[in-house]
N, C-alpha and C positions, 0 to 999 in steps of 0.2 A: 625276654623281659622285650629283646633290639625285635623278636619277631613280630612280639604286637604291634612296636613304632611304627616299622615298615609297611603295616597293613593298614593304619591307622594312614598314615602319610597319604599313601597311595589311595586311600578313600575319599580323603580329602580333595588328593589335585582329580579324581575323575569328574569326581562332584561340582568341582571348579571348571573345568576342563566344558563340564554340562549345561552346566548353566550361563558358558561364555559365549559356545553355541546355541543358543537358545535366540530369535529374535524377537525385542518387542514390537508387539504386535500394537500397531496407531490407531488410537480414535479418533471419528472429525474432528473433536473437539483438539486433543495431544495436536494434527495437522495444524490446525487455527493457529490454536496458541503459538506455538513455533514459529509457523510462519510473520506471525505479526513481532516479535520478536525478534530473528533473527534475518529476515528477507533483505537485501539491498536496498532494491528500490524505495522501499518504505525507509527507511535510515537518512538514504539521501532528501527525498520529501520532510522530509525530518529538520538537514541540513535548511530549506531552501528556508520555513518556515524561521529556523535560526537567524536566516542573514537579514527578512522580517522583525524580530524581534529589535536586532541589535540598531535597526531606523529607525526605531520605533521610541530606544532608548536614547536616541543620538540625537534625533527634533526634541524632548524635552531637553536634552542638555544642553540646547542653544538660549531657553531662557534664563542660563545664568551665565552670571557674569565670568569674560577670559581674566586667564591671569598669569602674566607671564613671565622673566625676567630675561637678559640678554647682557652679554658684557664683550668690549673690545678694544684690542690691541693694535696699537697703527705705529710704524715707524716713518715721517715722512722728510725728506730732503727737497730740497730748491725752495720754491716760494710757497707759504704756508703762513695764516691768523694765528699770532703769537693768545692761545686766549689769554693771558693776565693782562696785557695791556693795549689785545684787540689792532695791534700796529703787524705791522707786514712783519716776520722775518725770513730770511734764507739759510736761518742755522737747522740743521739738522736736531730733531725733538721726537720725543718718544712719549705717545699716550695712552692710554687707558682708561677710559669708562663702563658705567654700570649704569644700569635701567631695570626699574620695575615695572608696568604696566599695566592696565586693566581700562576693558572696556565693556560694553553693554546698553543693549537694544533698548531705547525707551516705547517704541513704535516704530513698524513697519508693514503699517497696514493688516495688520494680524495676520501678516504669514507665516508664524512661528506657530503660532493657534493654532490656526486649519491645519498644517503642517502635522504635524502631534497626534489631530485628530485623524487625520486620512493613516497616517501609520500608524495608527492604531483600530481602523479599520482594516490595512493589508492586514497586521498578523493574526486579525479574527479571520479573515482570508485564507491564510498561511494554517488554521490550524484543519479549520473545514477540509481546506485541499487534503491534509493528509487523511482526512475520514474517507474524503472519494477514494485516495486510491488505499490505503486499508478495508473498504466495503470490496472496490476490486476484486482484490486479490481475494477473499475471502469468499466470493461471490465462484467466484474459477477454482479453488480449491473443493468446495462445496459439490464443484458440476464435476469436477476432477475425482473427486472423490464415488460417489452416484455409479461414475463410468465404469471404477473398479469394481465396485460394489457387480453390475448388470454383467458386467464379463466373466468375474468370479462366481454368477450364478450361472453363466450359458457355460464355464469349464464341467459346472459341480452338476448339470444339467447333459452334459456330453461325456459326462464320466459316468452318471447312471445309464444311459443311453447304449453305451459299451458293453457296461457292464451286462446287461437285459442279453447285449447278442452274445458276448462267452460264455451266458450262461445255455442260454440256448442253444450255443455251439458245442457244447460241453455236454448239454442232455444229448444234441443229434448223434454226435460222432461217440458214446455208448449206444445207440440204438439202430446204427449201419452195422457197428462191429457186432453186433449182436443178430443180425442183418432183416431186424424191424423197421428200417427204412432205409431209403433208395442213398444211394450214395449222391446224386445228382441235387435231392435238399442239404447234404452236407455242403454239398459247393454253393447252395445261393446259400445258407447262413455264413457261410468263413468269410462271402460277398460281402456279403454286408456288415459283418464284423470290420472287414477292411475300410468298408466308408466309415465306419463308424468309429473307427483308430484317427481316420484323417482328419474327422469333425472336432470329434476330444482335442489334438496336435493343434491345430490351429486354434480353439477355441483357449487353447495352455496362453498359446505364445499372442494372441491377443490382450488376457487377461496380465502375463507380463508385460507388455507393452503400455496397460495403461498403467500398471504400478510404476513403472520408471519414471513416463509423465508426473504421475501426483510429485514421485519424488523429490525432479527434474525444481517441477515448481515452488517445493519447499525448499532448493536448494542446501540437501544435504552436500557431506563434506562427500567427498570419492571414495569410494571402497565401503562405505556402510552398507551394511546389510539394512532390509527396509518389508516391512507389509504393513497388512491393513486388518485389526481387528474385525470377524465381519460379525456383522448382527444379527440377531434371528429375528427375519424380517416376515416371519409369520406370526408373531406377537403385537406386528407393528398397525396398529389402527386406525383404521381411513373410517374418519369421522363423514359423516354425511355434510356436508355445510358448503358454502355458494356466499359470493365472496360481491361486493358492487362497488364498480372502477369509481365513482362519486365522494366514495367514503373512507375509500382506502386513498383515493389520490387526498384527500384531503389533508388523512395525515400524515402520509407521504412527503408532503410538503410542509409540511413542519418540522417532519422528522429532521428526515431526511440534506447531507451538507452540500447534497448537489445546489437546489436555491441559494442555502445559505453562502457559499462563498463568493457567488454570485449577486449575491445582495450586500451585499459588504462590499466588494468591490463597486459597486455601483455609489455605498454611499462615501465610497472613497475618492471615489473620482469628482462626487459634487466637490468638498471639500480641497480636493484639488484644485478647483476652477479658482474655488472663493483664492488659494493661496495665492494663486497665479493672479488674480487681480490683483492682489495686497501690495504687489510693482509697481500699481501704476500712482502708490501715495505715498507722500512725503515720509521718509523714514527721519529719526531723530534718534539720535546715540549721547551716549556719555559713558566720556573718558578719563584717565589719573594714573597719574607718571611720581612716583620718585626715583632721582638719579644721582649722577654724583663721578666725577673723575681727577684724573693726575695727572699732570704733564712736567715732564722735565726737556733742559737740551742737552743731547747728549757731550759729552767732554767736557761739558761747562759747572759747576759745580759753585756756580756761585748765586748765593743769597733767594733759592730757589726755597720755598717752603717742602718741610718732607713728606713722606706719604700720607703717612696714617695725617698729618697736618690738613693736608690739599685732601682727602678725602674728606676731613671732614664739616670743613673748612667749603668747599664745594658742594655742599648737598641742598641740594633744592624738589620743591613738588611743581606740577600744575598738574591743571584742569581745564578739559576740554568736552565744549557742549556741538557734537556736529549735527547738522541740519542737511537732508541731504533730496533735495525736491529732483524724479526724474520728467526733463524733457523729451530728451531721443534719444533709445537704446539701441538701436538696428533693430529695428520690430523684435529683436528678440524677448519682449514681456508679451508682444500679441503673440505669437506666435508659440507661447506654451501657455497662451489662455485658448488658442483656440483649438491645437492641440489638446487641451483636457478636454474641452466642450465634446471634443471627439471622442473620447476613449469613452464619455459617462454615454454618450449616445449609442456607442457599440456594449456597451453595459446592458443599456435598458433593451436593448436587440436580444443580446442573449441570455438576459433572461429571458424575454415571453419565447425567444424557442425552447429553452431548458422547459417552461413550463410546456412547452409543446409535447414535447421530446419524455418527459415525465410522463403526463399521462397516456400518451402512444402506450409508453413501455408498461404501465401499470392496466389499464384494458388489455392490451395481448394478455399479462398474466393471469389475469380473470378467466375471461373467457377461455383461456389454452386449460386451464386450472379445472371452470366446469364441464369444457370438452371433455378433459380429461378424466373424469370422474366417471363418467358416462360410456368412454374406455374401458376402463379398471373395471368395470362393475360388470361389463360384456364379456370381458376378459377372463376376468378370474368365474363368469358362469360357466364359460368354453373350455377352461381350463379341468373344470370340476366334471364337467360330463365326459370331459375326456380321456381322464381318469377310470369314469366307469367302464367308459367304452375300450379300453384297452386293457382289462383287467378281465372285460369278458374275452376277447378274441386271445388274446393271451390263451385261456384255457380252455379256448377251440382249438387254436393252436398246437397247446400239447395234446390233443386228442386227436389229432388227426383231422378236426372238422374244418381250416381252414388251409391255405397255404401260402406259403414263405412269404410272396409276395399280398397279398391281402394286412399278414402282419407285420410288415415290414411298413406299408401303409401307415398303419395303425399308430404304428411306434413315432414312422416318424412324427404323423399329426401332433401324438399325445408331444411329442416335442417341440414342434412351432407355439400349440397353446403356451407348454410351461412360460413358455422365451416371451412370450405375450406379455403373460399375466407377471413376469417377475417387470418386464419392460414399461409395462401402465402403471405398477407399484411407483416400482421408483419414481418415474418421471410426471407422479401425481405427488410424490412427497416431496422432490423437488421446487416442485412450482408452487405447494402450497407453506414451502420454507419463504422463496422467495418473498411473498408478498406478507407473506409474515417478518421476514423484514423490510420492506416496502412498509409497513405501519409501524414498526418502532424504531428501524435503524439501525439495531443493537444484535447481534449474531451471540450475545455469550448463552440465551432464554433459549435458543432455539437449538443451541445444540446437545441439550441434554437429550 
């Protein structure tokens, strides 16, 4: 019985160790979702939006009346005014007062309302800034993810080249041992296998560096294991489609946050001009207060009312209406108006510049896709041809009809053709995803 328990326990430990040793394979969706949730840069950008949200809330609260209460206590020496008789006294006295007061702005040139609207637009611009930062991160991760795929594809192709060389080396070695081939031919194959091993080592290190770069972009915990799940690129369909620059630009200008952010900032700057101009108008405010207090002479207990009686008897109220007409304020109002106009003009120029930049990006993306499609078709046909050509040369080599040099040339040509087919395929895929991203502004449907 004890022996059975020991075997079961040992089996569970070994299974746990095997599961722990397995590295999670990350898909593109996993990478993007993790980055969007945990990236420090995005979190900092969210804090900037929170600041804009606080400013917006504060501007709305400025409509409400203020309400404050204050209390003071003092001991006076020397000459002072007796609040009971309003006469001058030189006796030491103690004073304690309380006041509750409120104030509300009835009119201030619509400065408060325009500030609320401006801060509302700035909050919307902040939300668009978050999307811009997110999109920039996503595009970077997508590009690096496909760079990893390309590097691993080259690693796999290099490994196949090395396996072919080692297979031929084994065959030639056996033939040399039986006297069917010359030793020089074995040396030639050994040289080729050595070169292929070097190429494979370089490809392996390049793929490892690409994975490390993607891991660093994801900002994973130090020491954590990371690798990607390789999709079956042979099942990826390359649709024969083309894209129009004008139609894609029209969709991008409506969906991408690049223009929306500047548009909201432009609207905000116009409201900021109106808010600054409001300072030129007279302002009217209404205030009110209730107050009471206590007074006593120190070292004199004659005749003054008690604390509670004085607090009751000295209770008073006040209402005030204040009109403020600006005449000269050291150029501060005019400065704020001019600065707001300059900011508006700058946002208008930014909008035009960003429209031009977006159109250029969309145009280049469409042209690159259309050109890349032709490159992929040619690379695919070249790869298919070189597979057949290499198979024919390989059979001739094994039959002794061609030498090692011709075999090596055919193998190298096949490797280059395979690399180009992989490069153009991945390049076309990333370009297509980029155009679809321009069209929708969303990445969720692109990574499925």
